[in-house]
N, C-alpha and C positions, 0 to 999 in steps of 0.2 A: 682528146676530149670526146665525151660520149655524144653520140648523135642526137640524144635527148635534149641536149642544151646548146646545140650547134648554132641556132639562128638568132639568139637573143643574148649576146655577150655584153656584160656590163662595160661601161666606159671607164677607163683607167688612165691616170696620169702618174707615171712612175719615173722618178729621178733617183737613182740609187744613192742611198745614205742622205738624201735630201727631202724627198717628198713621195708620198704614196697615197693617192686618193682614189677610191673606187665608188662610182655612182651606180646605183642598183635601182632599176625601174621595173624589172619584171616581178609580178607577184610571187612566182614560185621561187625565184632566186632570193627575194627578201625573206620569204618563210624559211628557207633552207638556212640561210646565214643567221637570222635572228634566233633560231632554235639550236644552232650549234653551241655546245657548252663552252667553247672558248671565245664566243662573242660576248662583249661585256659593255656595261655602262656602270658608272660615268666614265668619261674619258680619263685615261691615266696621263697626267701632265708630264711624266717622265718619259713617255713614249717618243715624243718628237717636239720640235719647236711649235708646229701647228697644233698638236694636242694641248700643249700648254697654253696657247693663246685662247683657243676655243673653250678649254676648261675653265679659264678664268672668267671669260666673258659670259658663258652659259650658266655655270654653277657658282662661281665665286661671287659674282656681283648680285646674284639673285638669290642669296641666302637670307633667311629670316631668323634673326637671333642666332646665327651660326648653323641653322638647320637648312638643308637643301630641299627643293621642291621634289615631289614624287617622281617626275620624269627623269630625275638624276640618281634615283636609288638603285642600288645593285640588284641583279637578278637573284642572288642568293640571300638577299635580305628577307628573313622570315617574317618580320614584322610588316614589311611591304606587301608581301603575298597574302597575309592574313587580312589586312585592311582591304586589300583589293577585292577579295572574296566577299567580305562583308558588305562593302559598298555595292557590289553587283546585287546582292540580295535586297539592300535597302532601296535601290533604285527600281526594283521590280514594281513596287506599288505605285510609282509614278507613271507607269506605262498605262495603267487603266483608269486613273483618276484624273479629271481635268483640272484646270487652274485658271485663275483670271489672267495670268501671264500668257498662257497658251491662247486664250481667246484674243488678247491684245495682238499677239504675233499674227494670228489668223486674219485679224482685221487689217493689219498692215499689209500682208500679202495680197488682201483683196483690194488694196489702194483706198481703204476706208479710214485710214489713220496716217497722220503725218509721220515723216521718216526720222525726225530729229531725235526722238527718245527711244527708238527701237532697241538700240544697244543696252539701254537701262533695263528694259523689259526682259530681254534675253539673259542679262546678267542675273536679274532676280530670279528667273525660272531656274537657271543653273545653281544659284545659291540655295534655292528651296529644295533642291534634291538633297541637300545636306541638313538644313535647318528650315523648319516650316515658317519661321518668322524672319528669314533673312530679308534685309532691305537694301536694295540697290539705289544708288543716287547718281547723278551726272558726274559727281566727284569720283565715287567708286568705280564707275565705268571707265573714266578716263585713266584711272590708276591701273585698272586691269588691262586696258589696251596698251598702256606703256610697258608693263611688265611682259605681256605677250610678245610685243614687237621687239623687245630689247635685243635678243640675239641676232636679229636681222638688220638692225639700224647701223648707221655709219659710226665708226669710232669717234668722230668728231661730235656728232649729236649726243652720243652717250657720255663723252667727256664733259661737255657743257651741262647736261642734266645732272651728272654727278656733282659738278662744281657748284651748281645752283641749289643743290639739295632736293631737286624734284624727285629723283629716283627714291631717296629715302622717304620723302613725304608720301609718295605713291605706294610704296611697300607698306608703310605704317597704316595708311588708309585701307588698303585691301586686306591686310592681316587683321585689322580691328573688326572690319565687317564680317570676316570669316571666322571670327572668334578663336584665331590663332590656330585654326585647322589647316594644315598646309595642303590637304587634299581639296578642301574647299577654295583655298587660294588658287590653286592650279585650275580648278573647274570654273572659277569666275574670272579668270585671266586667259589662259591659253585655250581652254574649252570654250569659253564665251566667245572668243574671237572667231573660232571656226564655226560656230553655230551662227553667229551674226552675219558672217560671210555667206553662209548658206541661205539664211532667210532673206538677205537682200537679193541674191540670185533668184530665189523662188518668186519674189515680188516682180522682178523683171521678166521671168518666164510667164507669170500669171498674166501680165499685161499683153504679151505677145500672143498668149494662147486665147485671148478674147477677140482677136482679129477674125473677121469674117472668113469662113472657109477652113479655119484650123480645127484640127481634131482634138478633142479634150483628152489631155494626158491623164493616165492613172497616177496615183501617188508614187508608186514605185519608179516609174519612168521620170517623173519630175524630180525625185530624189537622185536618180542616176545622173541626170544632167547637171544638178546643182549642188551636190554635196561638196563642201570644201574640206579636204583632208589636210593634215599638216603637210607643208611643203617638203620638209626634210627631217629626218631623224638620224641621229649620229650614233655610231657604235665603234668601239675599238676592239682589239684582239689581244687576249691574254697570252696566247701562244700562236705559232704558225698554224695556218688552216689551208688545206688543200681542197678547194672547191671544184666540183666537176665541170663548172662553166667558166672557170678562170685559167688562163695559160700559166700563170705563176701563182704560187701560194701566197696568201696574206701572211703578213708578219706583225710583230708588236708595233711596228712603226706605221702600219696601214690605217688609214681613216676610211671607214665604211659609211657611206651616206645613202640612206634609204630615201628614194623620192617617192614618197607615199602618194602624194596628190597625182603625180603622173601615172603611178601604177593603177590608182583607182580610175582615173579618167580613161585609161586604155582598156580596163577590163570590166569596169562596173561592179567589182566585187567589193561589198561592204565590209567583209572581214578584213581585207587588206587595209582598207581605210582606217580601221580601228585596231589593226593587229590583233583581231578578236580571237584567232585560234593559236596565239603564242603566249609566252610567259608574260609579256609586257602589254597585254591587252588593256584597253581603256575600259574601266569599270562601267562606263555609259554606253558601251557598244550596242546595246539593245534599246535603252531608253531614249537616246537621241534620235535614231531613225524613226522610232514609234511616234515621237512628238512631231517630227517633221512631216511624216506622212499624214498624221491627224490634222495639223494645220492646213495643209494643202487640200485635203478633203473638206475641211470646214469652210475654207475660202470658196471652194467650188459650190458647196451647199448654200452658203450665204448669198453668192451671186445668183444661184438658181432661185432662191426665195425672192430676191429683189426683182427678177424678171417675172416671176409669177404674180408679185404684187402689182407691178407696173401694168401687166396684162389685165389683171382684175380690175384695176382702177380705169384703164382705157375702156374696158368692156361696159363697166357700170356707167361711165361717162356717156358712151354711146347710147346706152338704154335710156338714160335720163334725157338726153337731147331728143330722142325720138318721142318720149312720153310728154314732153312739153310742147312739141312742135304741132 
């Protein structure tokens, strides 16, 4: 093993002919593997019993009229790559233009708005990256939340929601709101979930930052502390892969688990949170951080304006009292 990789070996659980799982949390390792031409998605259900279960849960149950969500599209899918590029360009305009949803999120972070409907505002902001008149409701938010959480939920809960029809109703509501655009479905479910988690963390950080003696955090540091990246991203292997940081080669039976959130928390690397410098980058890898920085700054400005207003009122009150005494 090269000394370059000696100190950060991925965790591996290997039982010959039964199980082979590799958990990868180092940003450089994640990049190396994700860019390897034999690393693939979606998971091949023929690779192992575990691949089969995960493929059914992740992609099989979350299809929309037989079509899978973008995070399950293959790396050599030319249509996926073309749409990804076009969405990046489309999202660029949202980096410089404000929106009512962004103002609502900033007010929430400043603790000037109740928390009950913040998920709806976040979903609407995400949806309007795709369609300027996208409309989120409490129903579409709950639908998006269910779809985003589906791969991580217990099999019993999922079975009950399939049996009751809740999953199909949620998929229908989300698909209808997204006008049958599966990239919008993904953005208003999985993407919305991560942004909502981040916004809630920013609100908590904002409250603690207001304590006496605390130093005001710049937007970049606030984002560093609060951004919620996907917990796990799954990959399979089309052929054997000899990685310089692994003692044994990966095989077609290996399940590769990228721990993106842990990788980001340890490094603060925004690119790894969005896999921005890889083929599977999130098209919103620039617009989401830009929006989050702007709402943190707006929240700070709003609080500063409130303090100045209170100071002005206090000063005028004292002047008035002196004038009448």
